[in-house]
N, C-alpha and C positions, 0 to 999 in steps of 0.2 A: 109493505113498508108502513112504518108508523110516522105520521106527520104531526107537526106542531099544532096544537089547539089549546086555547086558554082553558083553564079548569072550569068545568060546568058545575062543580061542587063548591059552592061558596056559602057556608052557613050564615044565616042571619045573625047579626051582631058580632061577627068575627073580629072586626077591628076594635070594637069596644072591649071585648073579652081580652084580646091580646094586650091592649093598652093598660087595662086594669092589672093584668098579670105583671107586666113590666114595671108599672108605677110602684106596685107593692114591693117588688124585689130590689128597687134601687137602694134603699137604706141597708138592706141585707148585703148587697154587693159593696157598698161603701165601707162597711165594717169588716169585710171578709179578708182573709189572708190571700184568697185567690187574686183579688185585684191589688192588694197591698198599696193603698194610696200613699201611705207615708214613704214607702220605698220609691214610689213613682215620683213623689215630690223631690226626693234626693237625687234620683236618676231618671229623668223623664224621657225614657225611650224603651218602648215595649215591642217595637216592630221586629218581625221575623227576618232572618238574614236573607232569605230568598226574595222577600218583598223589597228590601232596600236595594238589593242587587238589580232586580228587574225594573223597578221604578227609576232608579238612578238618582243623580244629583238633583235636588229640588231647590237649591239655593236661588232665591229671588223669584220663585214662581208662586202662583196662587193655586190653592188646592181646596177642593170641596169634598168633604167626607159625608156620604149618605148613610143614614142609619148608624150614627156614631156612638150610641149608648152614652157612657160616661165621658167620652172624649179622649181617652188615653192614647189611642192611635192617632187621632187628630193632632193632639198636642205634641206627640212624638215627631210628627212631620215638621211642626214649627221648630222644635228643638234641633232638627236636622237642617234648618235653614230656609224653609218655605217663608216667603215674604208675607203671605197672608193665608190663614186657614179658616175655613168655615165648616162647622159641623151641624148636621141636621138630624133630629130624632123626634119621634112622635110622642115621647114620654117627657112631659114637662119637668118632673123631678130629676130625670137624667140630665136634661139640659141645664138645670140649675146647678147640679153637681159639676158639670163640665165647666160652666162659667166660673164657679168658685175655684176649681183647680187651675184654670187659666190665670186668675188673679193671683193665686198663691205662687205661680211661676213667674209673675211679673209681666204677663201678656195682657194688654188692654184690648178692647173690642176691635180696634183698628188692625191688630195683628192676629187675634184669635177670637172669632165670633161664633156664637152658638144660637141656633134658632129652633123653635118648636114647630114641627109640621110633619104632615104625612109625606112619605117619599114620592107618592104619585103627584103631589102638589108642590114639589120642590121648586119648580120654575117660578111660582108666585111667592114662595116662602123665603128663598135665599136672597141676600142683598145685592148680588151682582148677576148680570145676565149670562156670564160664562166664566170658566176657570181653565187655567192651563192643564190642570190634572183633576179629573173626577175619580175619586177613590172609593171603593166599598170593600169592607173587610169580611172576615169569616163569620158564617152563621147569620147572614142577612137575608138572602133571597128566599129562604124557606118560609118567611113570614108574609110573602106576597103571592096572591093567587094568579096574577097576570104578568109573566116575565116580559112579554112584548111591550106592555105599557111601561114597565120599568126601564127597558132598554131605550125606548123612545124618549122618555124623560131624561135619563142620564146622558144620552148622546146629545140632546139639545143644549145641555149645559157645558159641553166641551168647547173651548175656544178653538178657532182655526189654528192648526199647527199643534194643538194639544192632544191629549189622549185620555182614555178611560182605562183604569187598572182595576181588575177584580181578582181577589183571592177568595176562594170559597171551598167548603168541604165537598169532596167528590160525591156525586149522587150514587155511584156504585156501592158506597158503604151502606146506604139505606136498604139495600137488597139482601144483605148478609146476616147470618145468625149473630146474635149479640155476644155469645160466649167466646167464639174463636174466629169469627169472620171467615169460615171455611166453606159454608154452604149457602146457596142462594135460597132464600125463604120468602122473599117479597118481590113484588112486581116492579121492575125498573121503570116501566112506562105508565105506572099509575099516576093519574092527575087528580084523584079524589082528595078532598080535604082530609087531613089527619087530625082528629080532635082528641086532645089529651085532657086529663083531669088529675094532675099530679102536684102534691105539695112540695115545698122546698125549692131548691134551685141548684144549678150546677156548681155555684160558688159555695153553697152550704146545703148539703142534702138534708140536714136535720132542721132547717129553719121552719118555724111555724108560720104558715101562710094561709090566707083565706081565698084569694082570687087565683084559683088553680086551673081554670079552664083556658086552654090555648088552642089555636088552630094553625096548622102549618100545611105547606104544599111541597111536593117534590118536583124538581125541574131537571130534566135530563141535560146532559152536556150539549147534545144537539140542539135542544130548545134554546139554551142560553146563547150559544154561538150564532145560531140562525137569527135570533131576535136582534142581536147586535149588528149582524151583517145587513139586515133589512133596513137599518137606520142610515146606512152609507158609510159607517166607520170601517176602516180597513184593519183587519186583524193582523197584527204584527207577530204575535206568537201565542201559542197555547201550550202551557207546560203542566205536567202532572208530577206530583211529589208523593213519596212513600212515607210521609211523616204526618202526625196529627198533633193538635194542641191539647187534647184531653184523652182519657182512656176510653175510647169509643168501643173497644172490644175487651172482653174480660181477660184475655191473655196478653194484653199490651205490656211492653216493658218501656222504661224511660232510658233513652240513650242519647247523648249529645244534646240534652235539653228538650227533646221531642218524645212523644209517645209513638212507639213503633211495634210492629209484629215481632215475635221472637225471630232470632236469626234463622231458624230452621223452617219458618213459615214462608210460603211463596209470597213475594212482594206484590202489593196491590196499590193502586193510586188512592190516596186518602185525602189529598187536597189538590185542586187545580188552580192555576193562575193564568190570566190572559191580559194582553194589552191591545187596545183597539184605538187607532189613530184617526183624527180628523184632518185630512190633507188640506 
């Protein structure tokens, strides 16, 4: 049996490398078609249909978005009626962009606030002690070496009667070959740091960049669920989805607004989502 253990592979300077990488890519993302900020200003809602269905009505509720990047998802929840949203990210340029977007949409800091801070220090960084909903979106957990510490921090910010909602890329996808997603070629249980040195960004592959070193970690589904269960939150559901937001594998097709395997390819989970309640 493989049990949960924090990663013992944490390269020196990993946080600084990741922050420099993200800071440099903020202006690239701001100018990209991928994020389409002009389109967002006209229609400020980029949430996925399964997220809005699973989170439900947010009218009048407070919501904290951990690792919010440019704040598009955060502000989408405000657009859907959340009384107050707070976004936290460790990249100061990303937070400044989020604040500017909020102002463009007419949201003052009392309605939509953004703060710079490490997610592990969120309790000290965010303005309120707790929130009705703590939300974290796709592509966030891979930047954290210790998922148990993340779970403890996130759970501590959930108000009584509130919940944590997580949507994340499914870890099984990291084990498969990149061309067709048909063969297992990597270790699902690996907890070693994955160090990359790659120019560009998913929003612009051809962007000229200097800070290209990044460090990521893989967290199994069991690690994430067990970490949250250990905090005392009650898991209400764990769902798996056969859609992705980007062409993770070379044979993906776009159907119904999502990236998917071809119709003749066996379906696999590409995203998972969960809701954990503080009774």
